[in-house]
C-alpha positions in Angstrom: 58.2 89.3 38.9 54.8 87.7 39.4 56.0 84.4 38.3 58.9 84.5 40.7 56.6 85.4 43.6 54.2 82.6 42.7 57.0 80.1 42.4 58.4 81.3 45.7 55.0 80.9 47.4 54.7 77.4 46.0 58.1 76.4 47.3 57.4 77.8 50.7 54.0 76.0 50.7 55.7 72.7 49.9 58.2 73.1 52.7 55.4 74.1 55.2 53.4 71.0 54.3 56.4 68.7 54.6 57.2 70.2 58.1 53.6 69.9 59.2 53.3 66.3 58.2 56.5 65.3 60.1 55.4 67.2 63.1 52.0 65.5 62.9 53.7 62.1 62.9 55.7 62.9 66.0 52.6 64.2 67.7 50.7 61.1 66.7 53.6 58.9 67.9 53.5 60.6 71.3 49.7 60.3 71.5 49.8 56.6 70.6 52.6 56.0 73.1 50.6 57.7 75.8 47.5 55.7 74.8 49.4 52.4 75.0 50.8 53.3 78.4 47.2 54.0 79.6 46.0 50.7 78.0 48.9 48.7 79.6 48.0 50.2 83.0 44.4 49.4 82.6 45.1 45.8 81.7 47.5 45.4 84.6 44.9 47.1 86.9 42.1 44.8 85.8 44.4 41.7 86.2 45.3 42.8 89.7 41.7 43.7 90.8 40.3 40.4 89.7 43.3 38.3 90.9 41.4 37.8 94.2 38.7 35.9 92.4 39.3 32.3 91.7 36.3 31.3 89.5 37.1 30.1 86.0 35.7 33.2 84.2 37.7 35.6 86.2 40.9 33.5 85.9 40.6 33.6 82.1 40.0 37.4 82.2 43.1 37.8 84.4 45.2 35.8 82.0 43.9 37.7 78.9 44.5 41.1 80.5 48.0 40.1 81.6 48.8 38.8 78.1 47.5 42.0 76.5 49.6 44.1 78.8 52.7 42.1 77.9 51.9 42.1 74.2 51.4 45.9 74.1 54.6 46.5 76.1 56.8 44.2 74.0 55.4 45.5 70.7 54.9 49.1 71.5 57.2 50.6 68.8 55.8 48.3 66.1 52.3 49.0 67.0 52.8 52.8 67.1 54.5 52.7 63.6 51.8 50.5 62.2 49.0 52.8 63.6 50.7 55.8 61.9 51.1 54.0 58.6 47.5 52.7 58.7 46.2 56.2 59.7 44.2 54.7 62.6 43.2 58.1 63.9 42.9 59.4 67.4 39.4 58.2 68.4 39.7 55.7 71.3 37.3 53.2 69.7 39.5 53.1 66.5 42.7 52.7 68.5 41.1 50.0 70.7 39.8 48.1 67.7 43.2 48.2 66.0 45.0 47.1 69.2 42.6 44.3 69.9 42.9 43.1 66.3 46.6 43.0 66.5 46.5 41.1 69.8 44.1 38.6 68.4 46.1 38.1 65.2 49.3 37.5 67.1 47.5 35.1 69.5 46.1 33.2 66.5 49.5 33.0 64.9 51.0 31.4 68.0 48.5 28.6 68.0 
């Protein structure tokens, strides 16, 4: 009787852990998607605000922010999946570092 109860508890525990991890992934996916949406909006906003400036430094900033927004939008699904696989976490600095690394890597691959 005790062995059956222990085995039953272990089986229930395994199913609970499996359900929690998949729920955690879907929550992370939603969090990362929302974060990317915010990041894209910030990049677009920065590009728009500085578009009235015509000096060289501001022009380069506008181009970079527009390229970042485009990159994040086109690669959203892949970035989210990679963040989940790499266990990036939910701290904004960790996510920003990951996103910037991915952007720079893709930019370097193009050249």
